MIFITI-300365 format. One record per residue (C-alpha): residue in one letter; x, y, z. Coordinates in pm, 1 decimal, decimal comma, always signed. Example, Ala and Ser with C-alpha at 12.3 -4.5 7.8 and 13.67 -1.06 7.14 Angstrom:
MIFITI-300365
("A" (+1230,0 -450,0 +780,0)),
("S" (+1367,0 -106,0 +714,0)),
This chain:
MIFITI-300365
("M" (+1929,6 +1056,9 -1509,2)),
("A" (+1840,6 +1408,6 -1437,7)),
("T" (+1674,4 +1468,8 -1080,1)),
("S" (+1477,4 +1748,1 -957,6)),
("T" (+1681,3 +2073,7 -833,7)),
("R" (+1383,9 +2245,8 -690,5)),
("A" (+1370,6 +2187,1 -307,5)),
("G" (+1058,9 +2025,8 -156,2)),
("V" (+899,7 +1969,6 -516,2)),
("I" (+850,1 +1635,3 -656,0)),
("R" (+812,1 +1615,6 -1044,1)),
("I" (+565,0 +1381,4 -1192,1)),
("G" (+607,1 +1240,2 -1546,3)),
("V" (+283,2 +1175,1 -1650,5)),
("L" (+253,4 +897,0 -1954,2)),
("T" (-118,5 +928,6 -2085,6)),
("P" (-276,7 +798,0 -2425,1)),
("H" (-532,8 +1065,3 -2376,6)),
("T" (-494,2 +1428,0 -2503,0)),
("T" (-731,6 +1583,4 -2276,8)),
("P" (-548,6 +1808,4 -1964,5)),
("G" (-621,3 +1641,5 -1674,7)),
("P" (-341,5 +1525,2 -1428,0)),
("E" (-117,8 +1824,8 -1494,2)),
("V" (-409,2 +2070,7 -1397,4)),
("E" (-531,7 +1865,2 -1094,8)),
("F" (-186,4 +1788,3 -950,9)),
("A" (-54,1 +2149,4 -985,3)),
("A" (-403,4 +2226,2 -763,3)),
("M" (-366,1 +1962,4 -511,3)),
("G" (-14,3 +1943,7 -467,9)),
("G" (+6,0 +2353,4 -330,6)),
("G" (+292,5 +2411,4 -552,2)),
("R" (+490,7 +2083,9 -419,5)),
("I" (+393,7 +1924,7 -756,8)),
("A" (+546,7 +1994,1 -1111,8)),
("T" (+434,0 +1797,8 -1398,9)),
("R" (+556,3 +1696,0 -1755,7)),
("V" (+347,2 +1499,6 -2004,9)),
("A" (+446,2 +1240,3 -2227,0)),
("H" (+165,6 +1123,9 -2484,4)),
("V" (+163,5 +750,2 -2580,4)),
("A" (+94,4 +741,8 -2974,4)),
("G" (-77,2 +481,1 -3122,8)),
("R" (+15,3 +289,0 -3398,6)),
("T" (+20,7 +602,1 -3679,8)),
("G" (+257,7 +788,1 -3420,4)),
("G" (+16,8 +1069,8 -3416,2)),
("A" (-106,5 +1317,7 -3131,9)),
("G" (-473,3 +1164,5 -3165,2)),
("D" (-705,3 +982,4 -2859,7)),
("P" (-720,1 +639,7 -2850,7)),
("A" (-1030,7 +516,8 -3076,7)),
("T" (-1106,6 +169,5 -2956,9)),
("S" (-1045,2 -46,2 -2654,5)),
("S" (-790,6 -239,8 -2899,2)),
("D" (-597,0 +105,3 -2948,5)),
("L" (-609,0 +153,6 -2565,8)),
("R" (-436,7 -181,4 -2536,3)),
("T" (-184,7 -141,7 -2799,9)),
("R" (-89,1 +158,7 -2599,4)),
("T" (+22,7 -7,0 -2293,6)),
("T" (+279,8 -213,7 -2440,2)),
("P" (+651,5 -160,0 -2464,5)),
("A" (+670,8 -77,8 -2796,8)),
("Y" (+455,5 +228,6 -2742,3)),
("L" (+521,3 +306,1 -2411,1)),
("D" (+888,0 +268,5 -2397,7)),
("R" (+901,7 +592,5 -2676,8)),
("A" (+720,8 +803,1 -2424,6)),
("A" (+903,5 +731,6 -2099,3)),
("Q" (+1234,5 +806,7 -2274,4)),
("R" (+1084,2 +1155,9 -2350,7)),
("L" (+1033,2 +1168,0 -1978,8)),
("L" (+1385,5 +1067,7 -1874,3)),
("A" (+1542,4 +1349,4 -2097,6)),
("D" (+1387,7 +1593,3 -1831,3)),
("A" (+1417,8 +1611,7 -1440,1)),
("T" (+1173,6 +1331,2 -1311,1)),
("D" (+1140,7 +1175,2 -972,1)),
("V" (+818,5 +947,9 -1053,3)),
("I" (+606,9 +841,4 -1324,2)),
("A" (+229,6 +832,0 -1323,2)),
("Y" (+32,5 +618,2 -1593,7)),
("A" (-258,6 +822,1 -1614,5)),
("S" (-556,0 +634,1 -1780,7)),
("T" (-885,4 +498,9 -1637,8)),
("T" (-987,4 +326,9 -1936,7)),
("S" (-662,4 +161,2 -2047,1)),
("A" (-679,5 -18,7 -1703,5)),
("Y" (-1060,3 -139,6 -1767,3)),
("V" (-947,1 -264,1 -2061,5)),
("I" (-615,8 -465,7 -1975,1)),
("G" (-718,8 -561,0 -1605,8)),
("F" (-543,9 -533,6 -1269,0)),
("D" (-283,6 -776,7 -1316,2)),
("A" (-180,9 -658,4 -1635,0)),
("E" (-176,6 -308,8 -1528,0)),
("L" (+34,5 -405,0 -1220,9)),
("A" (+285,4 -575,9 -1443,4)),
("M" (+278,5 -258,5 -1685,7)),
("V" (+368,0 -71,1 -1380,1)),
("A" (+629,3 -301,5 -1261,0)),
("R" (+815,2 -310,6 -1600,6)),
("L" (+833,7 +39,4 -1643,1)),
("A" (+972,2 +74,4 -1270,1)),
("E" (+1254,5 -196,4 -1394,2)),
("S" (+1324,2 -5,9 -1730,4)),
("T" (+1303,1 +365,9 -1619,0)),
("G" (+1465,9 +307,7 -1274,0)),
("L" (+1170,9 +539,8 -1134,9)),
("A" (+866,6 +478,0 -890,0)),
("V" (+548,2 +425,6 -1101,2)),
("A" (+187,4 +413,0 -1027,4)),
("A" (-103,3 +415,9 -1230,4)),
("T" (-472,4 +509,6 -1188,7)),
("C" (-695,8 +225,7 -1103,0)),
("S" (-453,4 +0,2 -920,8)),
("S" (-427,8 +317,4 -686,4)),
("A" (-784,6 +331,8 -670,6)),
("V" (-803,8 -24,7 -541,9)),
("R" (-556,7 +39,4 -298,8)),
("A" (-742,6 +356,3 -166,6)),
("L" (-1064,6 +175,7 -156,0)),
("R" (-893,5 -104,4 +42,0)),
("V" (-718,9 +143,2 +285,1)),
("L" (-1122,2 +265,6 +378,9)),
("G" (-1211,2 -71,9 +413,4)),
("V" (-1480,4 +2,2 +155,2)),
("E" (-1697,6 -297,3 -20,8)),
("R" (-1955,7 -156,6 -207,6)),
("V" (-1869,4 +110,4 -424,2)),
("A" (-2034,5 +320,6 -693,9)),
("L" (-1844,7 +397,5 -994,2)),
("I" (-1919,7 +735,7 -1190,7)),
("G" (-1737,8 +762,2 -1561,2)),
("A" (-1662,0 +1074,2 -1714,7)),
("P" (-1939,0 +1190,7 -1976,5)),
("W" (-1738,5 +1056,5 -2263,0)),
("F" (-1717,1 +717,8 -2128,1)),
("A" (-1912,2 +470,7 -2364,8)),
("P" (-2091,6 +186,7 -2200,2)),
("E" (-1842,9 -57,9 -2302,3)),
("Y" (-1573,5 +129,4 -2019,9)),
("N" (-1848,1 +142,6 -1753,6)),
("E" (-1897,2 -246,7 -1787,4)),
("L" (-1551,5 -321,1 -1806,2)),
("G" (-1483,1 -91,7 -1495,0)),
("A" (-1730,4 -265,5 -1306,2)),
("A" (-1535,1 -598,1 -1421,3)),
("Y" (-1213,0 -448,9 -1279,2)),
("F" (-1329,2 -361,1 -948,1)),
("A" (-1527,5 -670,1 -925,0)),
("G" (-1231,8 -882,7 -993,5)),
("Q" (-1059,8 -751,9 -691,2)),
("G" (-1328,7 -828,2 -449,4)),
("F" (-1538,8 -501,5 -469,5)),
("H" (-1926,3 -522,3 -508,0)),
("V" (-1975,4 -253,3 -761,6)),
("V" (-2360,1 -132,7 -713,4)),
("S" (-2347,9 +94,8 -1020,9)),
("S" (-2124,4 +219,6 -1292,8)),
("Q" (-2255,9 +473,9 -1496,2)),
("S" (-2142,5 +800,3 -1715,4)),
("A" (-2196,7 +1136,2 -1573,1)),
("E" (-2458,5 +1291,4 -1748,0)),
("L" (-2287,3 +1630,8 -1799,0)),
("S" (-2129,5 +1817,6 -2081,0)),
("R" (-1899,6 +1601,5 -2302,9)),
("R" (-1652,5 +1893,7 -2320,2)),
("P" (-1397,8 +1896,0 -2038,0)),
("D" (-1386,8 +2275,4 -2005,8)),
("D" (-1769,1 +2349,4 -1984,4)),
("I" (-1780,8 +2097,4 -1671,2)),
("T" (-1842,3 +2303,1 -1358,7)),
("L" (-1757,0 +2138,6 -1000,9)),
("G" (-2093,7 +2236,4 -866,6)),
("A" (-2238,0 +2018,4 -1172,5)),
("V" (-2032,4 +1733,8 -1093,1)),
("R" (-2141,8 +1762,2 -695,6)),
("D" (-2511,2 +1807,2 -813,0)),
("W" (-2498,8 +1545,6 -1073,8)),
("T" (-2325,7 +1275,8 -855,6)),
("S" (-2521,1 +1332,4 -549,9)),
("R" (-2850,4 +1252,5 -704,0)),
("H" (-2752,4 +948,7 -862,4)),
("V" (-2521,5 +768,6 -593,3)),
("D" (-2668,6 +445,2 -500,3)),
("D" (-2784,5 +451,6 -122,9)),
("A" (-2604,0 +121,1 -99,6)),
("A" (-2290,4 +243,0 -194,1)),
("E" (-1979,3 +298,1 +76,8)),
("A" (-1773,7 +518,8 -171,0)),
("V" (-1775,1 +663,1 -484,6)),
("F" (-1489,9 +652,7 -734,0)),
("I" (-1532,7 +910,7 -1027,7)),
("G" (-1295,1 +777,3 -1323,8)),
("G" (-1141,3 +938,9 -1611,3)),
("N" (-831,6 +1127,3 -1570,7)),
("G" (-948,3 +1420,7 -1837,9)),
("F" (-1274,1 +1450,7 -1569,8)),
("R" (-1131,3 +1702,3 -1352,2)),
("A" (-1359,9 +1643,2 -1063,1)),
("A" (-1084,7 +1670,9 -740,4)),
("G" (-1203,9 +1997,1 -665,2)),
("A" (-1570,1 +1884,9 -611,2)),
("V" (-1475,9 +1605,2 -333,1)),
("D" (-1489,2 +1831,7 -9,6)),
("A" (-1832,4 +1968,5 -112,5)),
("L" (-1971,9 +1641,8 -255,2)),
("E" (-1861,2 +1440,8 +62,4)),
("A" (-2029,3 +1669,4 +246,1)),
("T" (-2359,4 +1631,5 +74,8)),
("I" (-2360,3 +1238,3 +58,7)),
("G" (-2150,5 +1168,4 +412,4)),
("R" (-1939,5 +901,2 +225,2)),
("P" (-1597,6 +900,3 +82,3)),
("V" (-1522,2 +984,2 -291,9)),
("L" (-1215,2 +926,6 -444,5)),
("T" (-1135,6 +1054,9 -807,9)),
("S" (-856,6 +942,9 -1047,3)),
("N" (-609,7 +1207,0 -1027,5)),
("Q" (-646,8 +1228,5 -646,1)),
("V" (-556,1 +869,9 -616,7)),
("L" (-266,7 +848,0 -841,9)),
("A" (-107,0 +1203,0 -696,7)),
("L" (-154,9 +1027,0 -358,4)),
("A" (-12,0 +672,7 -501,5)),
("P" (+302,5 +588,7 -236,4)),
("P" (+550,1 +634,2 -488,9)),
("H" (+426,2 +997,6 -562,4)),
("A" (+320,6 +1071,1 -180,9)),
("R" (+622,3 +902,7 -14,8)),
("G" (+834,0 +1155,1 +151,1)),
("R" (+679,2 +1448,6 -54,1)),
("R" (+367,5 +1469,0 +180,9)),
("V" (+103,3 +1623,0 -21,6)),
("Q" (-102,0 +1842,4 +241,9)),
("D" (-431,0 +1899,0 +38,4)),
("R" (-721,6 +1786,5 +259,6)),
("R" (-948,9 +1677,3 -25,3)),
("L" (-672,3 +1377,1 -40,6)),
("R" (-690,3 +1269,9 +331,8)),
("P" (-979,9 +1027,7 +271,3)),
("A" (-775,2 +776,1 +87,8)),
("L" (-502,0 +791,1 +397,6)),
("R" (-779,4 +713,6 +634,0)),
("A" (-762,7 +346,9 +771,8)),
("P" (-1076,3 +178,8 +911,7)),
("T" (-1084,2 +124,9 +1278,2)),
("R" (-1188,8 -211,0 +1457,2)),
("P" (-1247,4 -307,8 +1801,0)),
("E" (-921,4 -390,8 +1999,1)),
("P" (-846,7 -729,7 +2114,9)),
("V" (-823,5 -738,6 +2482,7)),
("G" (-742,0 -519,2 +2742,1)),
("S" (-384,8 -539,5 +2821,2)),
("D" (-249,6 -894,3 +2643,1)),
("P" (+62,0 -816,8 +2450,2)),
("V" (-12,6 -893,7 +2071,3)),
("C" (+214,1 -1021,7 +1818,5)),
("T" (+587,5 -1136,8 +1877,3)),
("V" (+934,2 -1122,3 +1708,1)),
("V" (+1225,3 -1270,1 +1804,9)),
("V" (+1567,1 -1135,4 +1640,9)),
("R" (+1890,8 -1330,7 +1661,1)),
("W" (+2179,0 -1135,1 +1536,8)),
("T" (+2535,8 -1185,1 +1613,4)),
("T" (+2869,1 -1025,0 +1359,0)),
("G" (+2908,3 -1304,9 +1088,1)),
("D" (+2619,3 -1500,5 +1133,7)),
("P" (+2308,6 -1535,4 +921,6)),
("L" (+2003,9 -1296,3 +1070,3)),
("R" (+1734,1 -1476,4 +1207,9)),
("I" (+1358,1 -1391,8 +1273,9)),
("L" (+1077,0 -1544,4 +1390,9)),
("A" (+761,3 -1334,9 +1358,4)),
("I" (+428,9 -1438,5 +1517,3)),
("R" (+136,4 -1202,0 +1344,3)),
("D" (-185,4 -1163,9 +1563,0)),
("E" (-471,4 -1042,4 +1384,0)),
("F" (-860,1 -1065,4 +1329,9)),
("V" (-920,9 -1381,3 +1131,4)),
("S" (-1156,2 -1193,2 +910,0)),
("R" (-890,8 -933,8 +786,0)),
("A" (-784,6 -1115,0 +471,7)),
("F" (-396,9 -1112,6 +337,5)),
("D" (-170,9 -1269,0 +91,8)),
("P" (+135,6 -1501,8 +191,2)),
("P" (+490,5 -1355,0 +133,0)),
("G" (+552,0 -1300,2 -206,3)),
("A" (+660,0 -977,6 -437,7)),
("W" (+314,6 -758,5 -413,5)),
("W" (+467,9 -389,9 -479,0)),
("P" (+571,2 -328,7 -792,8)),
("E" (+743,1 -40,7 -713,5)),
("Q" (+943,4 -210,5 -446,5)),
("P" (+1018,5 -539,9 -650,5)),
("S" (+1292,8 -705,0 -445,3)),
("V" (+1067,5 -683,7 -151,7)),
("I" (+908,9 -977,5 -32,4)),
("G" (+643,6 -1021,8 +256,6)),
("G" (+273,7 -1074,4 +327,9)),
("R" (+35,8 -821,9 +195,1)),
("D" (-279,9 -700,7 +414,3)),
("R" (-575,3 -700,0 +142,3)),
("L" (-734,5 -432,7 +325,5)),
("A" (-498,3 -154,5 +357,7)),
("G" (-217,2 -286,0 +72,2)),
("G" (+54,5 -255,5 +322,1)),
("S" (+254,5 -543,9 +559,3)),
("W" (+314,7 -637,6 +873,2)),
("C" (+631,3 -799,7 +749,4)),
("V" (+881,3 -731,1 +450,8)),
("S" (+1243,9 -806,7 +348,4)),
("D" (+1441,4 -689,8 +85,3)),
("R" (+1592,6 -980,5 -99,7)),
("R" (+1875,3 -740,4 -198,5)),
("T" (+1997,7 -614,7 +111,0)),
("G" (+1874,8 -854,1 +354,6)),
("V" (+1695,8 -626,9 +559,6)),
("T" (+1400,8 -710,8 +716,8)),
("A" (+1136,9 -460,3 +874,9)),
("L" (+846,5 -572,5 +1121,4)),
("V" (+595,0 -358,3 +1269,1)),
("L" (+380,5 -451,5 +1612,2)),
("N" (+94,9 -270,0 +1725,0)),
("R" (+117,2 -62,0 +2085,2)),
("R" (-195,1 +40,5 +2289,6)),
("E" (-114,3 +409,2 +2364,8)),
("R" (-322,0 +535,5 +2030,0)),
("R" (-530,5 +264,5 +1899,4)),
("T" (-640,8 +450,0 +1569,1)),
("G" (-453,7 +687,0 +1346,9)),
("T" (-373,4 +760,7 +993,4)),
("P" (-183,5 +663,8 +765,3)),
("T" (-218,4 +284,3 +829,8)),
("R" (+91,2 +145,8 +1012,8)),
("G" (+118,0 -106,9 +740,5)),
("L" (+333,2 +146,3 +548,9)),
("L" (+608,6 +173,5 +801,1)),
("P" (+790,5 -177,0 +698,7)),
("L" (+778,0 -91,5 +323,2)),
("A" (+927,4 +258,3 +432,4)),
("G" (+1191,1 +110,4 +633,6)),
("V" (+1352,8 -145,6 +407,6)),
("R" (+1329,5 +162,4 +124,3)),
("A" (+1493,0 +410,5 +319,9)),
("G" (+1668,0 +238,1 +654,1)),
("E" (+1694,3 +472,3 +948,0)),
("S" (+1577,6 +740,0 +730,8)),
("W" (+1240,8 +607,3 +727,2)),
("P" (+1095,4 +899,8 +900,6)),
("E" (+1140,7 +1124,4 +602,6)),
("L" (+932,3 +913,0 +414,3)),
("V" (+615,9 +865,0 +635,9)),
("D" (+460,0 +1116,9 +890,1)),
("H" (+391,2 +881,1 +1182,5)),
("R" (+259,4 +1173,8 +1420,6)),
("Q" (-84,1 +1081,4 +1364,3)),
("M" (-48,8 +704,2 +1353,4)),
("A" (-168,5 +469,9 +1625,2)),
("S" (+100,2 +378,1 +1824,0)),
("F" (+377,9 +98,4 +1715,6)),
("N" (+704,9 -76,9 +1741,3)),
("L" (+877,0 -85,4 +1427,4)),
("A" (+1160,2 -325,4 +1399,9)),
("L" (+1453,0 -285,7 +1118,8)),
("A" (+1711,5 -592,1 +1136,5)),
("G" (+1988,0 -647,7 +876,3)),
("P" (+2336,7 -754,8 +845,7)),
("D" (+2482,1 -445,7 +1050,8)),
("G" (+2263,0 -505,4 +1354,4)),
("V" (+1897,9 -467,5 +1506,8)),
("T" (+1714,4 -129,3 +1554,3)),
("V" (+1375,9 -74,5 +1696,4)),
("W" (+1169,4 +259,2 +1702,0)),
("T" (+896,3 +308,7 +1954,8)),
("W" (+611,1 +501,0 +1890,6)),
("D" (+365,7 +587,8 +2203,3)),
("A" (+159,5 +842,6 +2041,1)),
("A" (+399,7 +1159,8 +2227,4)),
("D" (+769,3 +1069,0 +2132,7)),
("L" (+946,7 +848,8 +1908,2)),
("R" (+1226,2 +648,5 +2052,9)),
("R" (+1530,0 +477,0 +1870,9)),
("T" (+1702,0 +190,4 +2048,6)),
("R" (+1985,2 +14,5 +1894,3)),
("L" (+1992,0 -369,3 +2010,9)),
("T" (+2287,2 -520,9 +2120,0)),
("P" (+2431,7 -852,7 +1979,9)),
("G" (+2256,6 -1167,7 +2069,5)),
("Q" (+1882,1 -1267,2 +2085,1)),
("H" (+1603,0 -1051,3 +2184,9)),
("M" (+1227,0 -1065,4 +2200,7)),
("I" (+999,4 -773,9 +2100,6)),
("T" (+616,9 -753,3 +2172,4)),
("S" (+346,2 -500,7 +2186,2)),
("D" (+484,6 -403,0 +2497,2)),
("G" (+863,6 -337,1 +2369,0)),
("I" (+1199,7 -520,5 +2375,8)),
("D" (+1267,8 -814,9 +2633,7)),
("A" (+940,9 -658,0 +2812,0)),
("D" (+855,1 -759,6 +3164,0)),
("N" (+537,3 -962,5 +3063,7)),
("P" (+406,3 -1298,1 +3128,0)),
("K" (+473,4 -1396,0 +2744,4)),
("T" (+831,6 -1276,4 +2744,4)),
("A" (+895,2 -1440,8 +3115,4)),
("R" (+741,0 -1783,5 +2984,2)),
("F" (+898,0 -1819,2 +2631,2)),
("A" (+1229,8 -1571,9 +2627,1)),
("P" (+1392,0 -1863,3 +2820,4)),
("L" (+1297,6 -2138,2 +2602,6)),
("L" (+1341,5 -1965,9 +2256,0)),
("E" (+1704,9 -1897,0 +2379,5)),
("T" (+1740,4 -2280,2 +2446,3)),
("R" (+1516,6 -2489,4 +2179,6)),
("P" (+1490,1 -2455,2 +1826,5)),
("W" (+1224,1 -2203,6 +1730,1)),
("Y" (+1010,4 -2414,9 +1544,2)),
("D" (+1005,8 -2685,0 +1826,1)),
("V" (+878,9 -2407,2 +2049,1)),
("V" (+619,7 -2274,7 +1825,8)),
("T" (+493,9 -2626,3 +1727,8)),
("S" (+444,9 -2746,2 +2042,1)),
("T" (+208,8 -2461,1 +2188,2)),
("T" (-184,1 -2449,0 +2077,8)),
("P" (-392,1 -2106,3 +2055,8)),
("S" (-489,0 -1978,5 +2380,5)),
("D" (-640,6 -1686,2 +2566,5)),
("D" (-370,4 -1674,3 +2834,1)),
("P" (-172,6 -1374,3 +2871,3)),
("S" (+135,0 -1572,8 +2847,8)),
("A" (+16,8 -1738,2 +2528,2)),
("L" (+259,8 -1732,5 +2220,1)),
("V" (-30,5 -1816,1 +1979,8)),
("V" (-334,4 -1664,0 +2079,2)),
("R" (-712,8 -1702,6 +2014,5)),
("H" (-951,6 -1437,6 +2163,8)),
("E" (-1350,2 -1391,0 +2094,3)),
("V" (-1407,5 -1020,7 +2069,0)),
("S" (-1732,8 -835,7 +1977,3)),
("G" (-1833,1 -1117,5 +1735,4)),
("D" (-1498,8 -1163,6 +1576,0)),
("V" (-1199,9 -1362,4 +1650,9)),
("Y" (-859,9 -1210,2 +1724,2)),
("A" (-592,2 -1491,6 +1674,5)),
("T" (-276,6 -1592,3 +1564,8)),
("V" (-306,8 -1601,5 +1184,6)),
("F" (+67,8 -1635,4 +1023,1)),
("G" (+384,0 -1737,0 +1134,6)),
("Q" (+759,4 -1702,1 +988,4)),
("L" (+1096,6 -1811,8 +1043,0)),
("I" (+1300,7 -1581,4 +838,5)),
("T" (+1668,1 -1637,0 +733,3)),
("A" (+1876,7 -1369,3 +578,4)),
("G" (+2248,2 -1456,7 +537,5)),
("D" (+2487,9 -1680,6 +303,7)),
("G" (+2359,0 -1518,5 -1,7)),
("A" (+2003,7 -1603,7 +53,1)),
("L" (+1670,8 -1496,4 +184,0)),
("R" (+1485,7 -1805,0 +322,3)),
("I" (+1127,4 -1760,4 +451,6)),
("A" (+932,0 -2053,3 +609,1)),
("S" (+571,3 -1983,4 +692,9)),
("S" (+246,5 -2132,0 +800,5)),
("A" (-122,5 -1960,1 +871,6)),
("T" (-141,9 -2235,8 +1156,6)),
("P" (+221,3 -2182,3 +1278,0)),
("W" (+168,1 -2399,1 +1602,6)),
("I" (+75,4 -2724,3 +1358,6)),
("D" (+377,5 -2932,2 +1286,8)),
("G" (+393,7 -3007,6 +935,0)),
("S" (+199,8 -2701,7 +813,7)),
("W" (+516,5 -2472,6 +725,6)),
("S" (+592,0 -2455,2 +376,5)),
("E" (+981,4 -2255,4 +278,4)),
("Q" (+1052,7 -2050,2 +21,1)),
("S" (+1397,6 -1903,4 -95,5)),
("W" (+1526,7 -1617,2 -305,7)),
("P" (+1867,0 -1548,0 -392,4)),
("Q" (+2016,1 -1217,2 -259,5)),
("D" (+2159,9 -974,5 -511,2)),
């Protein structure tokens, strides 16, 4: 497969059933010379270059028989990643089918793939948005506004309004000032953010002025697609207009100096890698249990944070590598979300800093454990330090590796001499600084141990036992995946 030969430039292959120019225009402007595009039109049943006339035609063009022909045209040229650019297609087929389409394209092409509306969902979750106003392109029929509302409502958002912009139906006649003025007059006060849909609706240039006018985040179809993780990862698109999609919401911190979250690793040459991971988080922050949640990394298994879309702990069943992130206290807010780190870790190994810019992140410890050993990076908001662990067992908390704190002093000896499961299930949630499983009342919320995992990688399999109440004996369940 051909690859990009221009240093620092990412080549995005755009798949779209539409003929109106959009991504190829806005990607170039947003990338500041670092994005090059090539467009392949997904033709319909007649094979012509016309736009889809109906929702049925849109649905047809998302199927392999039509997509694959267009994708092959992209693969004939230098292409790094693929963007599926159609807002209305996602509205018609729905979120789950859109993710399945992305996963299948990624598998068949061997490239990272992103699609418009699932990228918008992720961006809204990163922002912590619950109530969203949808603005459709002027040419969107009422049917698509209704389907758009159902699409986002199905992902847990409250859609306060969904309407087409009453502007010219000729894309080239629409000015950015007109986008700003119409949208600012028609956004419901209850909306926490605005999503402007339509990849041919070139509205990204209006985002700065519109956000300044309404005081709320504004996302557009091409903006979120350009910033989707497979595209932005390692190619840092710097346009400030895209920054809102990377801002993570802030929450009150749990307690003053107590170490939060716990990881225990045991590794010696020739033995399976074993990991105990105890996650502490606000109980109101929803998450999904371990699964293959990331279509662009289909072999990666982990729990998914529903708010930001990342993870605290993921394992790659192909390589047996697990990456885990623990929050530190030096800097408690920052961008992008730390949940990107484990995904970058299993993707790039020790080269993960090339994929994620950590310099503005909140502080963290990142552990990368695999068949060849365990490495921990500590970011204290000033320096990034790398530590290669010696063989044996180590306990990692927010304070660091084998730290001098009450939790490590109390539990490290027990975990050395007793089965880990027995140690965890013999404890109860507590606000004691030495507690392994915790529970704290914080600003009207509860910060507590919300998940536990026992991970074993080796002997040709990845095994994960987990529980949302890990201190309760009998609450754990186990899953297993063969290592490729």
